C-alpha positions as CSV (number, residue, x, y, z in Angstrom):
1,M,112.4,129.9,115.8
2,A,109.3,128.2,113.4
3,G,110.0,127.9,110.1
4,P,107.5,129.0,107.2
5,G,104.4,127.1,107.0
6,S,104.6,125.8,110.6
7,D,101.6,127.7,111.9
8,E,99.7,126.1,108.8
9,K,100.8,122.6,109.2
10,K,100.2,122.9,113.1
11,H,96.7,124.1,112.3
12,R,95.9,121.2,109.6
13,S,97.0,118.8,112.6
14,M,93.6,119.5,114.3
15,V,90.0,119.8,113.4
16,E,86.7,119.9,115.6
17,F,83.2,118.7,115.1
18,S,79.8,118.5,117.0
19,L,77.8,115.3,117.2
20,T,74.9,115.2,114.7
21,G,72.9,112.9,116.5
22,D,73.2,110.1,114.4
23,L,76.0,107.9,115.7
24,E,76.9,106.2,112.2
25,D,77.0,109.4,110.7
26,D,79.3,111.0,113.2
27,F,81.5,107.7,113.0
28,R,81.9,108.5,109.3
29,I,82.7,112.2,109.9
30,L,85.3,110.7,112.4
31,V,86.7,108.5,109.9
32,S,87.0,111.0,107.2
33,K,89.0,113.3,109.7
34,Y,91.2,110.3,110.4
35,L,92.0,109.5,106.7
36,V,92.6,113.0,105.8
37,G,95.7,113.0,108.4
38,Y,94.5,115.1,111.5
39,D,96.3,114.0,114.3
40,I,93.8,115.7,117.0
41,I,90.4,115.2,116.6
42,R,87.9,117.1,119.0
43,I,84.5,116.0,119.2
44,T,82.0,117.9,120.9
45,S,78.1,117.8,122.2
46,P,76.9,121.0,123.5
47,N,74.4,119.4,125.5
48,G,76.8,116.8,126.7
49,F,77.6,112.9,125.6
50,S,75.1,110.5,126.7
51,A,76.7,107.4,128.0
52,D,75.8,105.1,124.9
53,E,77.4,107.9,122.6
54,R,80.5,108.0,124.6
55,K,80.6,104.4,124.8
56,F,79.9,103.8,120.9
57,I,82.8,106.5,119.8
58,K,85.2,105.2,122.3
59,E,84.8,101.6,121.1
60,A,84.3,102.5,117.3
61,A,87.5,104.3,117.4
62,R,89.6,101.7,119.1
63,K,88.1,98.9,116.9
64,R,88.3,100.6,113.6
65,L,91.1,103.3,114.0
66,I,95.0,102.1,114.7
67,G,96.9,104.6,116.8
68,I,93.7,106.5,117.8
69,E,93.5,106.9,121.6
70,I,91.0,109.3,123.8
71,V,93.3,111.8,125.5
72,E,91.1,114.0,127.3
73,E,87.1,114.0,127.9
74,S,84.7,115.9,129.7
75,R,81.0,116.0,129.8
76,T,80.5,118.1,126.5
77,E,84.1,116.9,124.9
78,L,85.8,113.8,123.9
79,V,89.6,114.4,122.3
80,L,91.2,111.8,120.3
81,Q,94.9,111.8,119.0
82,S,96.8,109.9,116.7
83,L,99.6,108.6,118.7
84,L,101.1,106.7,115.4
85,N,104.4,107.7,113.8
86,Y,104.1,106.9,110.0
87,Q,107.7,105.5,110.5
88,D,106.9,102.9,112.9
89,I,105.1,100.9,110.4
90,S,105.4,101.0,106.6
91,L,103.2,101.3,103.6
92,D,104.4,97.4,102.8
93,K,104.2,96.3,106.3
94,S,100.0,97.7,106.3
95,I,99.3,95.9,103.1
96,N,101.2,92.7,104.2
97,S,99.3,92.9,107.6
98,M,96.0,92.8,105.3
99,Y,97.0,90.2,103.3
100,R,98.3,87.8,106.1
101,I,94.7,88.3,107.9
102,I,92.7,87.8,104.7
103,S,94.7,84.8,103.8
104,S,94.1,83.3,107.0
105,M,90.4,84.1,106.7
106,L,90.2,82.5,103.6
107,E,92.2,79.3,104.9
108,D,89.6,79.1,107.7
109,V,86.8,79.6,105.8
110,L,87.6,76.9,103.8
111,L,88.2,74.6,106.7
112,S,84.8,75.6,108.4
113,L,83.1,74.7,105.2
114,E,85.0,71.4,105.1
115,E,84.0,71.0,108.8
116,H,80.9,72.9,109.3
117,D,82.6,74.6,112.1
118,L,80.4,77.6,112.9
119,E,82.5,79.1,115.9
120,L,85.5,79.2,113.1
121,A,83.4,80.8,110.9
122,K,82.2,83.2,113.5
123,D,85.9,83.9,114.1
124,V,86.4,84.6,110.3
125,I,83.5,87.2,110.6
126,L,85.4,89.0,113.6
127,R,88.7,89.0,111.8
128,D,87.3,91.5,109.0
129,D,87.5,94.4,111.7
130,D,91.3,94.3,111.7
131,V,91.3,94.1,107.9
132,D,89.5,97.4,107.9
133,R,91.7,98.8,110.7
134,F,94.8,98.1,108.5
135,Y,92.8,99.3,105.4
136,L,92.0,102.8,106.7
137,L,95.7,103.0,107.9
138,T,96.7,102.4,104.4
139,V,94.7,105.2,103.1
140,R,95.6,107.4,105.5
141,Q,99.5,107.0,104.9
142,L,98.9,107.4,101.1
143,K,96.6,110.5,101.3
144,A,99.8,111.8,103.8
145,A,102.4,110.6,101.1
146,I,100.7,112.5,98.1
147,D,101.4,116.0,99.8
148,D,104.5,114.8,101.6
149,S,107.3,113.2,99.3
150,P,109.9,113.1,101.8
151,L,107.3,111.1,103.9
152,A,106.4,108.8,101.1
153,Q,110.2,108.0,100.7
154,K,110.1,107.0,104.6
155,I,107.1,104.6,104.2
156,G,108.4,102.7,101.5
157,I,106.5,104.6,98.2
158,G,109.5,105.3,95.6
159,K,107.1,107.6,93.2
160,S,104.3,109.5,94.1
161,R,102.4,108.3,91.0
162,D,102.5,104.8,92.8
163,C,100.1,106.0,95.4
164,L,97.0,105.6,93.2
165,G,98.3,102.0,92.3
166,F,98.7,101.3,95.7
167,R,95.2,103.2,97.0
168,L,93.4,100.7,94.6
169,V,95.3,97.6,95.4
170,A,94.4,98.2,99.0
171,K,90.7,98.6,98.1
172,C,90.7,95.4,96.3
173,I,92.4,93.5,99.2
174,E,89.6,94.8,101.4
175,R,86.9,93.7,99.3
176,V,88.4,90.2,99.1
177,G,88.1,90.1,103.0
178,D,84.5,91.4,102.9
179,H,84.1,88.2,100.5
180,A,85.7,86.0,102.8
181,Q,83.4,87.2,105.7
182,R,80.3,86.8,103.5
183,I,81.4,83.1,103.0
184,A,81.5,82.8,106.8
185,S,78.2,84.4,107.4
186,N,76.4,82.0,104.8
187,I,78.1,78.7,106.4
188,K,75.6,78.6,109.2
189,D,72.7,77.9,106.6
190,M,74.7,75.0,105.2
191,V,73.1,71.9,107.0
192,S,76.3,69.6,106.4
193,P,80.3,69.6,105.9
194,L,81.6,70.0,102.2
195,N,83.6,67.2,101.0
196,M,87.3,68.5,100.4
197,D,86.8,66.9,96.7
198,D,83.5,69.0,96.5
199,D,83.7,71.4,93.6
200,I,83.0,74.4,95.8
201,M,86.1,73.5,98.0
202,K,88.4,72.9,94.8
203,L,87.0,76.5,93.8
204,G,87.7,77.8,97.0
205,R,91.3,76.5,96.9
206,L,91.8,77.7,93.3
207,S,90.5,81.5,94.5
208,L,92.9,81.5,97.6
209,N,96.1,80.5,95.3
210,V,95.0,83.0,92.6
211,F,94.7,85.9,95.5
212,K,98.0,84.9,96.9
213,D,99.6,84.9,93.3
214,S,98.3,88.4,92.8
215,M,100.2,89.5,95.9
216,E,103.1,88.0,94.4
217,A,102.9,90.0,91.4
218,I,103.0,93.4,93.0
219,T,106.5,93.1,93.9
220,T,107.4,91.1,90.7
221,A,107.9,93.1,87.4
222,D,106.5,89.9,85.6
223,A,103.7,90.7,82.8
224,E,103.4,87.1,81.8
225,Y,102.8,86.2,85.4
226,A,100.4,89.0,86.0
227,N,98.8,87.8,82.7
228,N,98.4,84.5,84.0
229,I,96.8,85.2,86.9
230,I,94.0,87.2,85.0
231,K,93.6,84.5,82.5
232,A,93.1,81.9,85.8
233,S,90.5,84.2,87.1
234,K,88.4,84.0,83.9
235,K,88.6,80.4,84.4
236,I,87.4,80.4,88.0
237,S,84.7,82.8,86.9
238,G,83.4,80.2,84.3
239,M,83.7,77.2,87.1
240,A,81.8,79.2,89.3
241,A,78.8,79.8,86.9
242,H,78.9,76.1,85.8
243,I,79.0,74.8,89.3
244,C,76.2,77.1,90.7
245,S,73.9,75.9,87.3
246,R,74.2,72.4,88.5
247,E,74.1,72.5,92.3
248,C,72.1,75.7,93.3
249,G,68.5,74.7,92.3
250,T,68.1,72.5,95.2
251,D,67.0,73.1,98.7
252,E,65.9,77.0,98.4
253,R,67.9,78.1,101.5
254,I,70.9,75.9,100.6
255,G,70.8,76.8,97.4
256,E,71.0,80.5,98.3
257,S,74.0,79.8,100.5
258,K,76.1,77.9,97.8
259,R,75.1,80.8,95.1
260,N,76.2,83.4,97.6
261,I,79.5,81.3,98.5
262,L,80.2,80.6,94.7
263,E,79.7,84.5,94.0
264,S,82.0,85.4,96.5
265,L,84.6,83.0,95.3
266,Q,84.1,84.4,91.9
267,R,84.4,88.0,93.3
268,I,87.6,87.2,95.2
269,S,89.3,85.7,91.8
270,E,88.1,88.9,89.9
271,Y,89.7,91.0,92.8
272,S,92.9,89.1,92.2
273,A,92.7,89.9,88.3
274,D,92.4,93.7,89.4
275,I,95.4,93.5,91.6
276,A,97.5,91.8,88.8
277,E,96.2,94.1,86.4
278,I,97.3,97.2,88.5
279,A,100.7,95.5,89.2
280,I,101.3,95.5,85.4
281,N,100.3,99.0,85.0
282,M,102.4,99.9,88.2
283,H,105.6,98.0,86.6
284,A,104.8,99.1,83.1
285,K,107.9,101.3,82.6
286,Q,110.2,98.5,84.5
287,M,108.9,96.1,82.7
288,K,109.6,97.5,79.2
289,D,113.4,98.4,80.4
290,S,113.5,95.0,81.0
291,S,112.5,93.7,77.7
292,K,115.2,96.4,76.0
293,S,117.8,94.4,77.8
């Protein structure tokens, strides 16, 4: 026999909405339903889907939403279902997947700058879609965990209060990916490669390292380590401003590209500092207890 609340839970797992006529708006609505945690999303079009509408929804869902598949379709209806069990992928695995993808993006974008490899830069840009997929999955997991303590334990969240911290961390990581993509998109306007000893390359390596360190801070209850990351980020910001004032005033197009690249490297270090600060807040009690021992 079904227990109390089972009908309500079943009701919450399915939702339906009709196309508005603006595909970008419709996809945002689809994403919102996915993030809330609906397992079955029914999209209807009273007048029938056009070929472009059907193609857009299918491709966008498969490209951006992990675990979503088209399970039914007709002339006026598309039914999408999440086939991913939350226990199949832990929160830690989702976040680490984002981190590994972005680390590779940053490493390759620096190599692309050094070799002026436009094909590699294009590949970096495409990889940002993978980051977005894991980011949306992470948000979906966290939203579900807030309402379900047993689920939170199963996906690796020890305390429900940590959901907000992980949510902020995930957003910072996703923004680092956006800036890696932005750097790659500016490489096409660079007319020549940068020497590995160029100050921009040095700054790039520092930004990559501080990002990697910030992710380490999430699992390390060490306030001094996290604070050193924040201090390093401030130094990188100062260096970026200094380099830009010296190098961005030459050729207008190249100067704008360098300015954008430096600004993105600065923002990457600042998001890394934000991650380190979140780590301090999340581990505050643990840090306090260890200081007493």
